[in-house]
C-alpha positions as CSV (number, residue, x, y, z in Angstrom):
1,M,50.6,-44.4,32.1
2,R,47.6,-46.5,31.0
3,I,47.7,-49.9,29.9
4,K,46.6,-49.1,26.4
5,Q,49.7,-47.0,25.9
6,T,52.2,-49.3,28.1
7,L,52.2,-52.4,30.0
8,L,55.4,-51.9,31.8
9,L,55.5,-49.6,34.8
10,G,58.4,-51.6,36.8
11,V,60.5,-54.6,36.3
12,A,62.7,-57.0,38.5
13,V,65.1,-59.6,37.0
14,A,62.9,-61.2,34.2
15,A,63.2,-64.1,31.4
16,A,60.6,-66.3,30.0
17,A,60.3,-69.1,27.5
18,A,57.3,-71.0,25.4
19,Y,53.7,-70.1,25.6
20,L,51.4,-70.0,28.8
21,T,47.5,-69.1,29.4
22,I,45.8,-68.9,32.4
23,M,44.4,-72.2,33.8
24,P,44.6,-74.2,36.7
25,L,48.2,-75.7,36.7
26,N,47.4,-78.9,38.7
27,A,44.2,-79.6,37.5
28,Q,43.9,-83.1,36.0
29,V,44.1,-84.0,32.5
30,T,40.9,-86.2,30.6
31,I,41.9,-89.9,29.9
32,D,40.3,-92.6,28.4
33,A,40.5,-96.2,29.9
34,D,43.6,-96.8,27.3
35,D,45.5,-93.8,28.4
36,I,48.0,-92.8,31.1
37,G,48.1,-89.1,31.7
38,G,48.9,-86.6,34.4
39,V,51.2,-83.6,35.2
40,V,54.9,-83.4,35.4
41,T,56.4,-81.1,38.1
42,G,59.8,-80.1,38.9
43,P,61.6,-78.3,41.9
44,A,59.7,-74.8,40.9
45,G,56.5,-76.1,39.2
46,P,55.1,-77.6,36.1
47,E,57.7,-79.0,33.3
48,A,57.2,-78.1,29.8
49,G,58.4,-79.7,27.2
50,V,59.7,-82.7,28.6
51,W,59.4,-86.2,27.5
52,V,57.0,-89.0,29.4
53,I,58.2,-92.4,28.4
54,A,55.7,-95.7,29.1
55,E,57.5,-99.1,28.7
56,T,56.3,-102.9,29.3
57,T,57.4,-105.9,28.8
58,D,54.4,-107.6,28.9
59,L,53.3,-107.9,25.5
60,G,54.8,-110.3,22.9
61,T,57.9,-107.7,22.3
62,K,59.2,-105.0,24.4
63,M,57.0,-101.9,23.7
64,A,57.8,-98.1,24.7
65,K,55.7,-95.1,24.0
66,M,56.5,-91.3,24.6
67,V,55.1,-87.9,24.4
68,V,55.9,-84.5,25.4
69,T,54.4,-82.4,28.1
70,D,52.6,-78.9,27.2
71,D,53.0,-75.4,28.8
72,Q,51.4,-76.6,32.0
73,G,53.4,-79.7,32.1
74,R,50.7,-81.8,31.5
75,Y,50.5,-85.0,29.2
76,V,48.6,-88.2,27.8
77,I,50.0,-91.5,26.5
78,P,47.3,-92.5,24.5
79,D,45.9,-95.9,23.1
80,L,48.3,-98.3,25.3
81,P,47.6,-102.1,24.9
82,K,46.3,-103.5,28.2
83,A,49.4,-104.1,30.3
84,K,51.8,-103.0,33.4
85,Y,54.0,-100.2,32.3
86,K,56.9,-98.5,34.1
87,V,56.6,-94.7,33.2
88,W,59.2,-91.7,33.8
89,V,60.4,-88.3,32.7
90,R,63.5,-87.7,30.7
91,G,64.5,-84.4,29.4
92,Y,67.4,-82.0,28.6
93,G,68.8,-80.6,31.8
94,L,67.4,-83.7,33.8
95,V,68.5,-86.9,34.6
96,D,65.8,-89.9,34.2
97,S,63.1,-90.0,36.9
98,A,62.6,-93.0,38.9
99,K,60.5,-95.7,36.9
100,V,57.0,-95.5,38.3
101,D,54.3,-98.4,37.6
102,S,51.3,-97.9,36.3
103,E,48.6,-99.0,33.8
104,P,46.3,-97.3,31.4
105,G,43.1,-95.6,32.6
106,K,45.2,-94.1,35.6
107,Q,46.3,-90.5,36.5
108,L,49.9,-90.3,37.0
109,N,51.8,-87.5,38.5
110,L,55.3,-87.4,37.9
111,T,58.4,-85.5,39.3
112,A,61.1,-84.3,37.0
113,V,64.9,-84.5,38.7
114,K,67.0,-81.8,37.6
115,A,70.6,-83.2,36.2
116,P,73.2,-82.4,39.2
117,N,75.9,-81.3,37.2
118,E,76.6,-80.6,33.1
119,K,78.2,-84.0,32.7
120,A,75.3,-85.9,34.1
121,A,73.0,-83.6,31.9
122,A,75.3,-84.2,28.8
123,E,74.5,-88.0,28.9
124,Y,71.1,-87.1,27.4
125,Y,72.3,-85.1,24.3
126,P,72.1,-86.3,20.8
127,A,74.8,-88.6,19.7
128,I,75.8,-86.4,17.0
129,Y,76.6,-83.6,19.5
130,W,79.4,-86.4,21.0
131,Y,80.5,-86.8,17.5
132,S,80.9,-83.2,16.5
133,M,84.2,-83.1,19.2
134,I,86.1,-85.5,16.8
135,K,89.5,-83.7,15.7
136,P,90.2,-84.7,12.0
137,P,93.6,-84.0,10.5
138,D,94.0,-80.4,9.6
139,Q,93.9,-79.4,5.9
140,A,97.7,-79.0,5.8
141,S,97.9,-82.9,6.1
142,F,96.2,-83.4,2.5
143,P,96.9,-85.1,0.2
144,G,98.1,-87.7,2.8
145,T,101.7,-89.2,2.8
146,G,100.6,-92.5,3.9
147,P,101.8,-95.1,6.7
148,T,105.4,-93.8,6.8
149,G,104.3,-90.2,6.7
150,N,101.5,-88.5,8.2
151,G,99.1,-91.8,8.3
152,V,96.7,-90.4,5.9
153,N,95.8,-92.5,2.8
154,P,97.7,-90.9,0.0
155,N,94.3,-91.2,-2.3
156,I,92.7,-88.7,0.2
157,K,93.6,-85.5,-1.8
158,S,91.9,-82.9,0.8
159,Q,90.2,-82.6,4.2
160,G,86.5,-82.7,2.5
161,Q,87.3,-86.1,0.9
162,Y,88.3,-87.6,4.0
163,L,85.6,-85.9,6.1
164,D,83.1,-87.3,3.7
165,I,84.4,-90.9,4.8
166,V,84.1,-89.4,8.6
167,K,80.3,-87.9,8.2
168,T,78.7,-89.4,5.5
169,N,80.1,-92.7,3.6
170,G,82.2,-94.5,6.0
171,C,81.0,-96.1,9.4
172,V,77.8,-94.3,9.8
173,T,76.4,-95.7,6.8
174,C,75.8,-99.0,9.2
175,H,75.7,-97.6,12.8
176,Q,75.3,-94.5,14.9
177,L,78.5,-92.6,16.0
178,G,78.4,-90.5,19.3
179,N,76.2,-92.8,21.2
180,K,77.3,-94.2,24.5
181,A,78.4,-97.6,22.8
182,T,80.8,-95.5,20.5
183,R,81.9,-92.9,22.5
184,T,83.1,-95.0,25.3
185,I,85.4,-98.1,25.3
186,P,83.5,-101.2,27.0
187,A,85.5,-102.9,29.9
188,A,84.5,-106.2,28.0
189,L,86.6,-105.5,25.2
190,G,89.8,-105.5,27.2
191,N,92.3,-103.1,29.3
192,F,94.3,-100.7,26.8
193,A,97.1,-98.3,27.4
194,N,95.1,-95.6,25.4
195,G,92.2,-95.0,22.7
196,H,94.4,-95.8,20.1
197,E,95.0,-99.1,21.3
198,A,91.0,-99.6,22.3
199,W,90.0,-98.9,18.3
200,T,92.6,-101.2,17.2
201,R,91.2,-103.8,18.7
202,R,87.5,-102.6,18.4
203,I,87.4,-102.4,14.5
204,Q,88.6,-106.2,14.4
205,S,85.5,-107.3,16.4
206,G,82.3,-108.7,15.4
207,Q,80.8,-110.0,12.0
208,A,81.2,-106.3,10.5
209,S,85.2,-106.4,11.2
210,T,86.4,-106.4,7.6
211,N,83.9,-103.8,6.7
212,M,85.5,-101.7,9.8
213,V,88.9,-102.5,8.9
214,N,88.4,-101.6,5.1
215,T,86.6,-98.3,6.1
216,I,89.5,-97.1,8.4
217,D,91.8,-98.1,5.6
218,R,90.2,-96.0,3.2
219,M,91.0,-92.8,5.5
220,G,94.5,-93.9,6.5
221,T,94.4,-96.5,9.5
222,Q,97.2,-94.9,11.6
223,A,95.5,-91.2,11.1
224,A,92.0,-92.8,11.7
225,L,93.1,-94.7,14.7
226,K,94.5,-91.5,16.3
227,M,91.6,-89.5,15.6
228,F,89.0,-92.2,17.2
229,G,91.5,-93.0,19.7
230,D,91.7,-89.1,21.0
231,W,88.2,-88.7,20.5
232,T,87.4,-91.6,23.2
233,D,90.2,-90.4,25.6
234,R,89.0,-87.2,25.8
235,V,85.2,-88.6,26.3
236,A,87.2,-90.8,29.2
237,A,88.8,-87.5,30.7
238,G,85.4,-85.7,31.1
239,E,85.2,-83.3,28.1
240,L,82.0,-82.5,27.0
241,P,80.3,-81.5,23.7
242,A,80.9,-77.8,23.3
243,S,82.2,-75.5,20.6
244,K,82.2,-72.1,22.3
245,P,85.8,-72.3,23.7
246,T,87.3,-72.8,20.3
247,L,85.2,-70.3,18.8
248,Q,86.2,-67.9,21.8
249,R,89.8,-68.2,21.2
250,L,89.0,-67.5,17.5
251,C,87.3,-64.4,18.0
252,A,89.8,-63.0,20.7
253,V,92.3,-63.1,17.7
254,A,89.7,-61.5,15.2
255,G,88.2,-59.3,18.0
256,C,84.7,-60.7,17.6
257,S,82.3,-61.6,20.2
258,I,80.4,-65.0,21.0
259,R,76.8,-64.5,21.8
260,P,74.8,-67.4,24.0
261,L,72.9,-69.5,21.7
262,R,69.2,-68.5,20.9
263,D,67.1,-71.5,21.5
264,V,63.8,-70.9,22.9
265,A,63.2,-74.7,23.3
266,A,65.7,-75.0,25.9
267,L,63.7,-72.6,28.2
268,S,60.6,-73.3,30.1
269,I,58.3,-71.6,32.5
270,D,57.9,-73.5,35.8
271,A,55.6,-71.2,37.6
272,S,53.8,-68.2,36.9
273,D,50.9,-65.9,38.5
274,L,48.8,-62.5,38.0
275,Q,47.3,-61.2,40.9
276,A,46.0,-57.6,41.9
277,D,48.3,-55.5,43.9
278,P,47.0,-55.1,47.2
279,A,48.5,-51.6,47.8
280,H,48.0,-50.0,44.6
281,K,44.3,-50.2,43.0
282,G,44.2,-51.0,39.3
283,L,47.5,-52.6,39.4
284,L,48.7,-56.1,38.6
285,I,51.5,-58.0,39.7
286,L,52.9,-60.4,37.1
287,T,55.5,-63.3,38.6
288,A,57.0,-66.2,37.2
289,T,60.1,-68.3,37.4
290,I,61.7,-69.1,34.1
291,R,64.6,-72.1,33.7
292,N,67.1,-72.5,31.2
293,R,67.1,-76.6,31.1
294,A,70.3,-76.6,29.0
295,A,73.8,-77.6,30.2
296,Y,74.9,-74.2,28.5
297,P,74.1,-70.5,28.4
298,I,70.9,-69.4,26.4
299,G,70.8,-66.0,25.1
300,Y,67.9,-63.7,26.6
301,P,65.0,-63.6,24.2
302,Y,62.1,-61.0,23.4
303,L,58.7,-61.2,25.9
304,E,55.5,-60.9,24.5
305,L,53.0,-60.0,27.1
306,T,49.2,-60.3,26.2
307,L,46.5,-59.2,28.4
308,T,42.8,-60.8,27.5
309,D,39.3,-60.6,28.5
310,A,36.8,-63.1,29.9
311,A,36.1,-64.1,25.9
312,D,40.0,-64.7,26.0
313,Q,40.2,-61.8,23.6
314,V,43.4,-59.8,23.1
315,V,42.8,-56.6,25.0
316,V,46.7,-55.3,24.8
317,R,49.5,-56.8,23.6
318,R,53.3,-55.4,23.9
319,A,56.8,-57.2,23.0
320,L,59.6,-56.2,25.5
321,S,63.3,-56.4,24.5
322,P,65.8,-58.1,27.2
323,P,66.8,-54.4,28.3
324,E,63.1,-53.6,28.9
325,Y,62.3,-56.2,30.9
326,V,65.5,-56.9,32.8
327,S,67.3,-55.2,35.8
328,G,69.8,-52.7,35.0
329,T,72.2,-54.5,36.8
330,V,72.1,-57.9,34.9
331,N,74.5,-58.7,32.3
332,T,72.3,-59.9,29.9
333,T,75.5,-60.3,27.1
334,T,76.5,-63.8,29.0
335,G,73.0,-65.3,28.6
336,I,70.9,-67.2,31.0
337,A,73.1,-69.6,33.2
338,P,73.1,-73.4,32.6
339,N,70.2,-75.2,34.5
340,G,69.7,-71.6,36.1
341,E,66.7,-70.0,37.1
342,I,65.2,-66.4,36.6
343,P,62.7,-64.5,38.5
344,V,60.0,-62.6,36.8
345,K,58.2,-59.5,38.4
346,L,56.0,-57.0,36.1
347,F,54.0,-54.5,37.6
348,I,51.2,-53.6,35.2
349,D,48.7,-50.6,35.2
350,A,45.6,-52.1,34.4
351,S,43.0,-49.5,35.6
352,A,41.8,-48.2,32.3
353,T,40.7,-51.9,31.0
354,V,39.3,-55.2,31.8
355,Q,41.2,-58.3,32.0
356,A,40.8,-61.7,32.9
357,G,43.8,-63.6,31.6
358,Y,47.2,-63.5,29.8
359,R,49.4,-65.0,27.9
360,L,53.4,-64.8,27.9
361,Y,55.6,-65.6,25.0
362,L,59.4,-65.5,24.2
363,F,60.9,-65.4,20.7
364,F,64.1,-64.3,19.1
365,P,63.5,-62.0,16.5
């Protein structure tokens, strides 16, 4: 079949994310005298969608500026005051790279460091992911029966009223919950047999202790201390933010199934190449390495492949569903593995057209 009728003749295992155009992957970026710029690469090539952070203490106050790499792993941190900076890479599925010295006006290529395991990757999750692990009293606990009953304040008539304090009109009106400082118990606070004891001590610390004690009392002191203590105990034991196991247990009863999360931002193209097939005139071979940077499975997206001419005008375009571009031996229902990589190989009959470049785009319909 000709390319204007179909692009795909043969497919090996495949998956892709983000937007890719043909250009030199290692070309230097253009910077001014007050910029720092370069390319971020990982084990499999350019790193798209990761943060590059520049920090200095040379100014009147500590200053940090961060940007996100493009689809080719390139970045520019613009308009920096003259100073010496520490520059490093951060991203989901990664751990912070070594901090490298640099100054405005310099090109600086950086190397991303893949997280060795899910626990290390989870340290960079937003605080709300960790706070979502908290387990409030169930609906049957309301109205509360007080300190001689279930520990919930009798003034709390429903779980919704309780959650209003937990999520909106309580501790979080003053400070974040779920960050490292609140999901763990610092050694400086003391030694405790369990989280309940630790939180009993914690809320009596600092200038805001009266506010903290009053907020806990609004929920019901014993119930709230048990809830927060259980949360930090589970974090200390190694539990990570995840809702899928709970949903799986519910679906086992209800007869439903849980599909992997559909999050294109968690996927990246680490390498890509389009070459003529030396054994077959008119055929092109598209290869790429795709990575799921998340610490959890991500669903297989749809792949849009576009061939362009020398003027970057579209010659032909086609969208492919996962069954069309993934080998039949691959179980797509389980998603792309956490921190997993997938090789892409598409054989394209381009004998009926003239093409000079291509684009790849992944989307979820």
